[in-house]
mmCIF entry with sequence, helices, sheets and N, C-alpha, C, O atoms, coordinates in Angstrom:
data_MODEL
# 
_entry.id   MODEL 
# 
_entity.id                         1 
_entity.type                       polymer 
_entity.pdbx_number_of_molecules   1 
# 
_entity_poly.entity_id                      1 
_entity_poly.type                           'polypeptide(L)' 
_entity_poly.nstd_linkage                   no 
_entity_poly.nstd_monomer                   no 
_entity_poly.pdbx_seq_one_letter_code       
;(UNK)(UNK)(UNK)(UNK)(UNK)(UNK)(UNK)(UNK)(UNK)(UNK)(UNK)(UNK)(UNK)(UNK)(UNK)(UNK)
(UNK)(UNK)(UNK)(UNK)(UNK)(UNK)(UNK)(UNK)(UNK)(UNK)(UNK)(UNK)(UNK)(UNK)(UNK)(UNK)
(UNK)(UNK)(UNK)(UNK)(UNK)(UNK)(UNK)(UNK)(UNK)(UNK)
;
_entity_poly.pdbx_seq_one_letter_code_can   XXXXXXXXXXXXXXXXXXXXXXXXXXXXXXXXXXXXXXXXXX 
_entity_poly.pdbx_strand_id                 A 
# 
loop_
_entity_poly_seq.entity_id 
_entity_poly_seq.num 
_entity_poly_seq.mon_id 
_entity_poly_seq.hetero 
1 1  UNK n 
1 2  UNK n 
1 3  UNK n 
1 4  UNK n 
1 5  UNK n 
1 6  UNK n 
1 7  UNK n 
1 8  UNK n 
1 9  UNK n 
1 10 UNK n 
1 11 UNK n 
1 12 UNK n 
1 13 UNK n 
1 14 UNK n 
1 15 UNK n 
1 16 UNK n 
1 17 UNK n 
1 18 UNK n 
1 19 UNK n 
1 20 UNK n 
1 21 UNK n 
1 22 UNK n 
1 23 UNK n 
1 24 UNK n 
1 25 UNK n 
1 26 UNK n 
1 27 UNK n 
1 28 UNK n 
1 29 UNK n 
1 30 UNK n 
1 31 UNK n 
1 32 UNK n 
1 33 UNK n 
1 34 UNK n 
1 35 UNK n 
1 36 UNK n 
1 37 UNK n 
1 38 UNK n 
1 39 UNK n 
1 40 UNK n 
1 41 UNK n 
1 42 UNK n 
# 
_struct_asym.id          A 
_struct_asym.entity_id   1 
# 
loop_
_struct_sheet.id 
_struct_sheet.type 
_struct_sheet.number_strands 
_struct_sheet.details 
AA1 ? 2 ? 
AA2 ? 2 ? 
# 
loop_
_struct_sheet_order.sheet_id 
_struct_sheet_order.range_id_1 
_struct_sheet_order.range_id_2 
_struct_sheet_order.offset 
_struct_sheet_order.sense 
AA1 1 2 ? anti-parallel 
AA2 1 2 ? anti-parallel 
# 
loop_
_struct_sheet_range.sheet_id 
_struct_sheet_range.id 
_struct_sheet_range.beg_label_comp_id 
_struct_sheet_range.beg_label_asym_id 
_struct_sheet_range.beg_label_seq_id 
_struct_sheet_range.pdbx_beg_PDB_ins_code 
_struct_sheet_range.end_label_comp_id 
_struct_sheet_range.end_label_asym_id 
_struct_sheet_range.end_label_seq_id 
_struct_sheet_range.pdbx_end_PDB_ins_code 
_struct_sheet_range.beg_auth_comp_id 
_struct_sheet_range.beg_auth_asym_id 
_struct_sheet_range.beg_auth_seq_id 
_struct_sheet_range.end_auth_comp_id 
_struct_sheet_range.end_auth_asym_id 
_struct_sheet_range.end_auth_seq_id 
AA1 1 UNK A 2  ? UNK A 4  ? UNK A 2  UNK A 4  
AA1 2 UNK A 7  ? UNK A 9  ? UNK A 7  UNK A 9  
AA2 1 UNK A 22 ? UNK A 28 ? UNK A 22 UNK A 28 
AA2 2 UNK A 31 ? UNK A 37 ? UNK A 31 UNK A 37 
# 
loop_
_atom_site.group_PDB 
_atom_site.id 
_atom_site.type_symbol 
_atom_site.label_atom_id 
_atom_site.label_alt_id 
_atom_site.label_comp_id 
_atom_site.label_asym_id 
_atom_site.label_entity_id 
_atom_site.label_seq_id 
_atom_site.pdbx_PDB_ins_code 
_atom_site.Cartn_x 
_atom_site.Cartn_y 
_atom_site.Cartn_z 
_atom_site.occupancy 
_atom_site.B_iso_or_equiv 
_atom_site.pdbx_formal_charge 
_atom_site.auth_seq_id 
_atom_site.auth_comp_id 
_atom_site.auth_asym_id 
_atom_site.auth_atom_id 
_atom_site.pdbx_PDB_model_num 
ATOM 1   N N  . UNK A 1 1  ? 121.100 124.269 99.675  1.00 0.00 ? 1  UNK A N  1 
ATOM 2   C CA . UNK A 1 1  ? 122.240 123.395 99.856  1.00 0.00 ? 1  UNK A CA 1 
ATOM 3   C C  . UNK A 1 1  ? 121.764 122.107 100.517 1.00 0.00 ? 1  UNK A C  1 
ATOM 4   O O  . UNK A 1 1  ? 120.954 122.122 101.444 1.00 0.00 ? 1  UNK A O  1 
ATOM 5   N N  . UNK A 1 2  ? 122.282 121.010 100.021 1.00 0.00 ? 2  UNK A N  1 
ATOM 6   C CA . UNK A 1 2  ? 122.035 119.695 100.602 1.00 0.00 ? 2  UNK A CA 1 
ATOM 7   C C  . UNK A 1 2  ? 123.383 119.026 100.834 1.00 0.00 ? 2  UNK A C  1 
ATOM 8   O O  . UNK A 1 2  ? 124.377 119.382 100.202 1.00 0.00 ? 2  UNK A O  1 
ATOM 9   N N  . UNK A 1 3  ? 123.410 118.072 101.728 1.00 0.00 ? 3  UNK A N  1 
ATOM 10  C CA . UNK A 1 3  ? 124.629 117.306 101.958 1.00 0.00 ? 3  UNK A CA 1 
ATOM 11  C C  . UNK A 1 3  ? 124.362 115.863 101.567 1.00 0.00 ? 3  UNK A C  1 
ATOM 12  O O  . UNK A 1 3  ? 123.451 115.225 102.094 1.00 0.00 ? 3  UNK A O  1 
ATOM 13  N N  . UNK A 1 4  ? 125.169 115.351 100.630 1.00 0.00 ? 4  UNK A N  1 
ATOM 14  C CA . UNK A 1 4  ? 125.045 113.985 100.147 1.00 0.00 ? 4  UNK A CA 1 
ATOM 15  C C  . UNK A 1 4  ? 126.358 113.278 100.453 1.00 0.00 ? 4  UNK A C  1 
ATOM 16  O O  . UNK A 1 4  ? 127.385 113.597 99.855  1.00 0.00 ? 4  UNK A O  1 
ATOM 17  N N  . UNK A 1 5  ? 126.336 112.332 101.369 1.00 0.00 ? 5  UNK A N  1 
ATOM 18  C CA . UNK A 1 5  ? 127.533 111.560 101.724 1.00 0.00 ? 5  UNK A CA 1 
ATOM 19  C C  . UNK A 1 5  ? 128.707 112.489 102.029 1.00 0.00 ? 5  UNK A C  1 
ATOM 20  O O  . UNK A 1 5  ? 129.802 112.315 101.494 1.00 0.00 ? 5  UNK A O  1 
ATOM 21  N N  . UNK A 1 6  ? 128.471 113.469 102.887 1.00 0.00 ? 6  UNK A N  1 
ATOM 22  C CA . UNK A 1 6  ? 129.458 114.436 103.349 1.00 0.00 ? 6  UNK A CA 1 
ATOM 23  C C  . UNK A 1 6  ? 129.971 115.368 102.246 1.00 0.00 ? 6  UNK A C  1 
ATOM 24  O O  . UNK A 1 6  ? 131.049 115.945 102.390 1.00 0.00 ? 6  UNK A O  1 
ATOM 25  N N  . UNK A 1 7  ? 129.227 115.527 101.159 1.00 0.00 ? 7  UNK A N  1 
ATOM 26  C CA . UNK A 1 7  ? 129.577 116.453 100.081 1.00 0.00 ? 7  UNK A CA 1 
ATOM 27  C C  . UNK A 1 7  ? 128.458 117.477 99.978  1.00 0.00 ? 7  UNK A C  1 
ATOM 28  O O  . UNK A 1 7  ? 127.288 117.109 99.874  1.00 0.00 ? 7  UNK A O  1 
ATOM 29  N N  . UNK A 1 8  ? 128.810 118.776 100.008 1.00 0.00 ? 8  UNK A N  1 
ATOM 30  C CA . UNK A 1 8  ? 127.809 119.837 99.877  1.00 0.00 ? 8  UNK A CA 1 
ATOM 31  C C  . UNK A 1 8  ? 127.397 119.968 98.418  1.00 0.00 ? 8  UNK A C  1 
ATOM 32  O O  . UNK A 1 8  ? 128.241 120.080 97.529  1.00 0.00 ? 8  UNK A O  1 
ATOM 33  N N  . UNK A 1 9  ? 126.092 119.952 98.184  1.00 0.00 ? 9  UNK A N  1 
ATOM 34  C CA . UNK A 1 9  ? 125.546 120.078 96.834  1.00 0.00 ? 9  UNK A CA 1 
ATOM 35  C C  . UNK A 1 9  ? 124.701 121.349 96.806  1.00 0.00 ? 9  UNK A C  1 
ATOM 36  O O  . UNK A 1 9  ? 123.765 121.501 97.591  1.00 0.00 ? 9  UNK A O  1 
ATOM 37  N N  . UNK A 1 10 ? 125.040 122.259 95.895  1.00 0.00 ? 10 UNK A N  1 
ATOM 38  C CA . UNK A 1 10 ? 124.331 123.524 95.774  1.00 0.00 ? 10 UNK A CA 1 
ATOM 39  C C  . UNK A 1 10 ? 123.479 123.517 94.512  1.00 0.00 ? 10 UNK A C  1 
ATOM 40  O O  . UNK A 1 10 ? 123.943 123.135 93.437  1.00 0.00 ? 10 UNK A O  1 
ATOM 41  N N  . UNK A 1 11 ? 122.230 123.943 94.654  1.00 0.00 ? 11 UNK A N  1 
ATOM 42  C CA . UNK A 1 11 ? 121.338 124.137 93.514  1.00 0.00 ? 11 UNK A CA 1 
ATOM 43  C C  . UNK A 1 11 ? 120.905 125.594 93.524  1.00 0.00 ? 11 UNK A C  1 
ATOM 44  O O  . UNK A 1 11 ? 120.658 126.156 94.591  1.00 0.00 ? 11 UNK A O  1 
ATOM 45  N N  . UNK A 1 12 ? 120.811 126.211 92.359  1.00 0.00 ? 12 UNK A N  1 
ATOM 46  C CA . UNK A 1 12 ? 120.408 127.621 92.322  1.00 0.00 ? 12 UNK A CA 1 
ATOM 47  C C  . UNK A 1 12 ? 118.987 127.814 92.859  1.00 0.00 ? 12 UNK A C  1 
ATOM 48  O O  . UNK A 1 12 ? 118.150 126.916 92.771  1.00 0.00 ? 12 UNK A O  1 
ATOM 49  N N  . UNK A 1 13 ? 118.731 129.003 93.417  1.00 0.00 ? 13 UNK A N  1 
ATOM 50  C CA . UNK A 1 13 ? 117.383 129.327 93.892  1.00 0.00 ? 13 UNK A CA 1 
ATOM 51  C C  . UNK A 1 13 ? 116.416 129.244 92.717  1.00 0.00 ? 13 UNK A C  1 
ATOM 52  O O  . UNK A 1 13 ? 116.718 129.716 91.621  1.00 0.00 ? 13 UNK A O  1 
ATOM 53  N N  . UNK A 1 14 ? 115.263 128.646 92.949  1.00 0.00 ? 14 UNK A N  1 
ATOM 54  C CA . UNK A 1 14 ? 114.257 128.540 91.908  1.00 0.00 ? 14 UNK A CA 1 
ATOM 55  C C  . UNK A 1 14 ? 114.532 127.435 90.907  1.00 0.00 ? 14 UNK A C  1 
ATOM 56  O O  . UNK A 1 14 ? 113.853 127.353 89.884  1.00 0.00 ? 14 UNK A O  1 
ATOM 57  N N  . UNK A 1 15 ? 115.518 126.578 91.177  1.00 0.00 ? 15 UNK A N  1 
ATOM 58  C CA . UNK A 1 15 ? 115.824 125.480 90.259  1.00 0.00 ? 15 UNK A CA 1 
ATOM 59  C C  . UNK A 1 15 ? 114.667 124.498 90.250  1.00 0.00 ? 15 UNK A C  1 
ATOM 60  O O  . UNK A 1 15 ? 114.244 124.016 91.300  1.00 0.00 ? 15 UNK A O  1 
ATOM 61  N N  . UNK A 1 16 ? 114.161 124.205 89.074  1.00 0.00 ? 16 UNK A N  1 
ATOM 62  C CA . UNK A 1 16 ? 113.058 123.253 88.927  1.00 0.00 ? 16 UNK A CA 1 
ATOM 63  C C  . UNK A 1 16 ? 113.372 122.316 87.784  1.00 0.00 ? 16 UNK A C  1 
ATOM 64  O O  . UNK A 1 16 ? 114.017 122.699 86.808  1.00 0.00 ? 16 UNK A O  1 
ATOM 65  N N  . UNK A 1 17 ? 112.915 121.095 87.911  1.00 0.00 ? 17 UNK A N  1 
ATOM 66  C CA . UNK A 1 17 ? 113.079 120.107 86.855  1.00 0.00 ? 17 UNK A CA 1 
ATOM 67  C C  . UNK A 1 17 ? 111.755 119.378 86.679  1.00 0.00 ? 17 UNK A C  1 
ATOM 68  O O  . UNK A 1 17 ? 111.125 118.994 87.664  1.00 0.00 ? 17 UNK A O  1 
ATOM 69  N N  . UNK A 1 18 ? 111.326 119.184 85.441  1.00 0.00 ? 18 UNK A N  1 
ATOM 70  C CA . UNK A 1 18 ? 110.073 118.463 85.220  1.00 0.00 ? 18 UNK A CA 1 
ATOM 71  C C  . UNK A 1 18 ? 110.231 116.968 85.478  1.00 0.00 ? 18 UNK A C  1 
ATOM 72  O O  . UNK A 1 18 ? 109.239 116.239 85.510  1.00 0.00 ? 18 UNK A O  1 
ATOM 73  N N  . UNK A 1 19 ? 111.467 116.501 85.662  1.00 0.00 ? 19 UNK A N  1 
ATOM 74  C CA . UNK A 1 19 ? 111.732 115.085 85.896  1.00 0.00 ? 19 UNK A CA 1 
ATOM 75  C C  . UNK A 1 19 ? 112.340 114.900 87.283  1.00 0.00 ? 19 UNK A C  1 
ATOM 76  O O  . UNK A 1 19 ? 113.045 115.787 87.764  1.00 0.00 ? 19 UNK A O  1 
ATOM 77  N N  . UNK A 1 20 ? 112.079 113.761 87.938  1.00 0.00 ? 20 UNK A N  1 
ATOM 78  C CA . UNK A 1 20 ? 112.712 113.514 89.229  1.00 0.00 ? 20 UNK A CA 1 
ATOM 79  C C  . UNK A 1 20 ? 114.230 113.348 89.076  1.00 0.00 ? 20 UNK A C  1 
ATOM 80  O O  . UNK A 1 20 ? 114.692 112.646 88.177  1.00 0.00 ? 20 UNK A O  1 
ATOM 81  N N  . UNK A 1 21 ? 114.988 113.984 89.943  1.00 0.00 ? 21 UNK A N  1 
ATOM 82  C CA . UNK A 1 21 ? 116.440 113.899 89.907  1.00 0.00 ? 21 UNK A CA 1 
ATOM 83  C C  . UNK A 1 21 ? 116.944 113.112 91.116  1.00 0.00 ? 21 UNK A C  1 
ATOM 84  O O  . UNK A 1 21 ? 116.383 113.208 92.207  1.00 0.00 ? 21 UNK A O  1 
ATOM 85  N N  . UNK A 1 22 ? 117.999 112.340 90.911  1.00 0.00 ? 22 UNK A N  1 
ATOM 86  C CA . UNK A 1 22 ? 118.634 111.600 91.992  1.00 0.00 ? 22 UNK A CA 1 
ATOM 87  C C  . UNK A 1 22 ? 120.115 111.953 92.005  1.00 0.00 ? 22 UNK A C  1 
ATOM 88  O O  . UNK A 1 22 ? 120.803 111.833 90.991  1.00 0.00 ? 22 UNK A O  1 
ATOM 89  N N  . UNK A 1 23 ? 120.595 112.390 93.162  1.00 0.00 ? 23 UNK A N  1 
ATOM 90  C CA . UNK A 1 23 ? 122.009 112.707 93.323  1.00 0.00 ? 23 UNK A CA 1 
ATOM 91  C C  . UNK A 1 23 ? 122.614 111.640 94.225  1.00 0.00 ? 23 UNK A C  1 
ATOM 92  O O  . UNK A 1 23 ? 122.110 111.379 95.318  1.00 0.00 ? 23 UNK A O  1 
ATOM 93  N N  . UNK A 1 24 ? 123.692 111.028 93.763  1.00 0.00 ? 24 UNK A N  1 
ATOM 94  C CA . UNK A 1 24 ? 124.364 110.012 94.573  1.00 0.00 ? 24 UNK A CA 1 
ATOM 95  C C  . UNK A 1 24 ? 125.872 110.212 94.503  1.00 0.00 ? 24 UNK A C  1 
ATOM 96  O O  . UNK A 1 24 ? 126.382 110.854 93.585  1.00 0.00 ? 24 UNK A O  1 
ATOM 97  N N  . UNK A 1 25 ? 126.574 109.661 95.475  1.00 0.00 ? 25 UNK A N  1 
ATOM 98  C CA . UNK A 1 25 ? 128.025 109.771 95.538  1.00 0.00 ? 25 UNK A CA 1 
ATOM 99  C C  . UNK A 1 25 ? 128.603 108.364 95.585  1.00 0.00 ? 25 UNK A C  1 
ATOM 100 O O  . UNK A 1 25 ? 128.153 107.515 96.354  1.00 0.00 ? 25 UNK A O  1 
ATOM 101 N N  . UNK A 1 26 ? 129.613 108.133 94.743  1.00 0.00 ? 26 UNK A N  1 
ATOM 102 C CA . UNK A 1 26 ? 130.311 106.844 94.733  1.00 0.00 ? 26 UNK A CA 1 
ATOM 103 C C  . UNK A 1 26 ? 131.766 107.085 95.101  1.00 0.00 ? 26 UNK A C  1 
ATOM 104 O O  . UNK A 1 26 ? 132.331 108.133 94.788  1.00 0.00 ? 26 UNK A O  1 
ATOM 105 N N  . UNK A 1 27 ? 132.359 106.119 95.758  1.00 0.00 ? 27 UNK A N  1 
ATOM 106 C CA . UNK A 1 27 ? 133.762 106.184 96.134  1.00 0.00 ? 27 UNK A CA 1 
ATOM 107 C C  . UNK A 1 27 ? 134.551 105.273 95.210  1.00 0.00 ? 27 UNK A C  1 
ATOM 108 O O  . UNK A 1 27 ? 134.237 104.089 95.095  1.00 0.00 ? 27 UNK A O  1 
ATOM 109 N N  . UNK A 1 28 ? 135.571 105.806 94.552  1.00 0.00 ? 28 UNK A N  1 
ATOM 110 C CA . UNK A 1 28 ? 136.393 105.016 93.646  1.00 0.00 ? 28 UNK A CA 1 
ATOM 111 C C  . UNK A 1 28 ? 137.853 105.346 93.919  1.00 0.00 ? 28 UNK A C  1 
ATOM 112 O O  . UNK A 1 28 ? 138.320 106.438 93.595  1.00 0.00 ? 28 UNK A O  1 
ATOM 113 N N  . UNK A 1 29 ? 138.564 104.407 94.512  1.00 0.00 ? 29 UNK A N  1 
ATOM 114 C CA . UNK A 1 29 ? 139.984 104.586 94.837  1.00 0.00 ? 29 UNK A CA 1 
ATOM 115 C C  . UNK A 1 29 ? 140.238 105.855 95.646  1.00 0.00 ? 29 UNK A C  1 
ATOM 116 O O  . UNK A 1 29 ? 141.222 106.557 95.414  1.00 0.00 ? 29 UNK A O  1 
ATOM 117 N N  . UNK A 1 30 ? 139.354 106.146 96.588  1.00 0.00 ? 30 UNK A N  1 
ATOM 118 C CA . UNK A 1 30 ? 139.518 107.315 97.451  1.00 0.00 ? 30 UNK A CA 1 
ATOM 119 C C  . UNK A 1 30 ? 138.957 108.601 96.872  1.00 0.00 ? 30 UNK A C  1 
ATOM 120 O O  . UNK A 1 30 ? 138.926 109.617 97.567  1.00 0.00 ? 30 UNK A O  1 
ATOM 121 N N  . UNK A 1 31 ? 138.511 108.590 95.618  1.00 0.00 ? 31 UNK A N  1 
ATOM 122 C CA . UNK A 1 31 ? 137.903 109.770 95.002  1.00 0.00 ? 31 UNK A CA 1 
ATOM 123 C C  . UNK A 1 31 ? 136.391 109.656 95.093  1.00 0.00 ? 31 UNK A C  1 
ATOM 124 O O  . UNK A 1 31 ? 135.835 108.572 94.917  1.00 0.00 ? 31 UNK A O  1 
ATOM 125 N N  . UNK A 1 32 ? 135.730 110.760 95.365  1.00 0.00 ? 32 UNK A N  1 
ATOM 126 C CA . UNK A 1 32 ? 134.274 110.761 95.400  1.00 0.00 ? 32 UNK A CA 1 
ATOM 127 C C  . UNK A 1 32 ? 133.758 111.241 94.060  1.00 0.00 ? 32 UNK A C  1 
ATOM 128 O O  . UNK A 1 32 ? 134.181 112.284 93.561  1.00 0.00 ? 32 UNK A O  1 
ATOM 129 N N  . UNK A 1 33 ? 132.839 110.476 93.475  1.00 0.00 ? 33 UNK A N  1 
ATOM 130 C CA . UNK A 1 33 ? 132.259 110.796 92.179  1.00 0.00 ? 33 UNK A CA 1 
ATOM 131 C C  . UNK A 1 33 ? 130.779 111.114 92.399  1.00 0.00 ? 33 UNK A C  1 
ATOM 132 O O  . UNK A 1 33 ? 130.035 110.306 92.955  1.00 0.00 ? 33 UNK A O  1 
ATOM 133 N N  . UNK A 1 34 ? 130.369 112.293 91.957  1.00 0.00 ? 34 UNK A N  1 
ATOM 134 C CA . UNK A 1 34 ? 128.988 112.732 92.108  1.00 0.00 ? 34 UNK A CA 1 
ATOM 135 C C  . UNK A 1 34 ? 128.218 112.375 90.844  1.00 0.00 ? 34 UNK A C  1 
ATOM 136 O O  . UNK A 1 34 ? 128.614 112.751 89.740  1.00 0.00 ? 34 UNK A O  1 
ATOM 137 N N  . UNK A 1 35 ? 127.107 111.643 91.010  1.00 0.00 ? 35 UNK A N  1 
ATOM 138 C CA . UNK A 1 35 ? 126.275 111.236 89.874  1.00 0.00 ? 35 UNK A CA 1 
ATOM 139 C C  . UNK A 1 35 ? 124.927 111.943 89.965  1.00 0.00 ? 35 UNK A C  1 
ATOM 140 O O  . UNK A 1 35 ? 124.316 112.010 91.032  1.00 0.00 ? 35 UNK A O  1 
ATOM 141 N N  . UNK A 1 36 ? 124.481 112.460 88.848  1.00 0.00 ? 36 UNK A N  1 
ATOM 142 C CA . UNK A 1 36 ? 123.159 113.064 88.754  1.00 0.00 ? 36 UNK A CA 1 
ATOM 143 C C  . UNK A 1 36 ? 122.386 112.271 87.702  1.00 0.00 ? 36 UNK A C  1 
ATOM 144 O O  . UNK A 1 36 ? 122.733 112.292 86.521  1.00 0.00 ? 36 UNK A O  1 
ATOM 145 N N  . UNK A 1 37 ? 121.343 111.577 88.134  1.00 0.00 ? 37 UNK A N  1 
ATOM 146 C CA . UNK A 1 37 ? 120.556 110.775 87.189  1.00 0.00 ? 37 UNK A CA 1 
ATOM 147 C C  . UNK A 1 37 ? 119.169 111.382 87.067  1.00 0.00 ? 37 UNK A C  1 
ATOM 148 O O  . UNK A 1 37 ? 118.631 111.957 88.013  1.00 0.00 ? 37 UNK A O  1 
ATOM 149 N N  . UNK A 1 38 ? 118.614 111.240 85.891  1.00 0.00 ? 38 UNK A N  1 
ATOM 150 C CA . UNK A 1 38 ? 117.283 111.774 85.629  1.00 0.00 ? 38 UNK A CA 1 
ATOM 151 C C  . UNK A 1 38 ? 117.317 113.114 84.916  1.00 0.00 ? 38 UNK A C  1 
ATOM 152 O O  . UNK A 1 38 ? 116.266 113.671 84.599  1.00 0.00 ? 38 UNK A O  1 
ATOM 153 N N  . UNK A 1 39 ? 118.516 113.644 84.658  1.00 0.00 ? 39 UNK A N  1 
ATOM 154 C CA . UNK A 1 39 ? 118.643 114.948 83.999  1.00 0.00 ? 39 UNK A CA 1 
ATOM 155 C C  . UNK A 1 39 ? 118.425 114.802 82.513  1.00 0.00 ? 39 UNK A C  1 
ATOM 156 O O  . UNK A 1 39 ? 119.033 113.939 81.880  1.00 0.00 ? 39 UNK A O  1 
ATOM 157 N N  . UNK A 1 40 ? 117.567 115.633 81.943  1.00 0.00 ? 40 UNK A N  1 
ATOM 158 C CA . UNK A 1 40 ? 117.333 115.638 80.496  1.00 0.00 ? 40 UNK A CA 1 
ATOM 159 C C  . UNK A 1 40 ? 117.265 117.084 80.045  1.00 0.00 ? 40 UNK A C  1 
ATOM 160 O O  . UNK A 1 40 ? 116.638 117.912 80.706  1.00 0.00 ? 40 UNK A O  1 
ATOM 161 N N  . UNK A 1 41 ? 117.902 117.395 78.926  1.00 0.00 ? 41 UNK A N  1 
ATOM 162 C CA . UNK A 1 41 ? 117.764 118.720 78.341  1.00 0.00 ? 41 UNK A CA 1 
ATOM 163 C C  . UNK A 1 41 ? 116.415 118.792 77.643  1.00 0.00 ? 41 UNK A C  1 
ATOM 164 O O  . UNK A 1 41 ? 116.059 117.901 76.873  1.00 0.00 ? 41 UNK A O  1 
ATOM 165 N N  . UNK A 1 42 ? 115.685 119.831 77.908  1.00 0.00 ? 42 UNK A N  1 
ATOM 166 C CA . UNK A 1 42 ? 114.366 119.950 77.310  1.00 0.00 ? 42 UNK A CA 1 
ATOM 167 C C  . UNK A 1 42 ? 114.346 121.086 76.314  1.00 0.00 ? 42 UNK A C  1 
ATOM 168 O O  . UNK A 1 42 ? 113.313 121.349 75.698  1.00 0.00 ? 42 UNK A O  1 
# 
């Protein structure tokens, strides 16, 4: 578990990605939007 901008983010045990992943949170009209960049289906 990680905390990103006061939001708990859970990743499964043993989760691995061959590409670097970036998790960010944006605020839009009071709603928090979680963005995951770098994800590719292999």
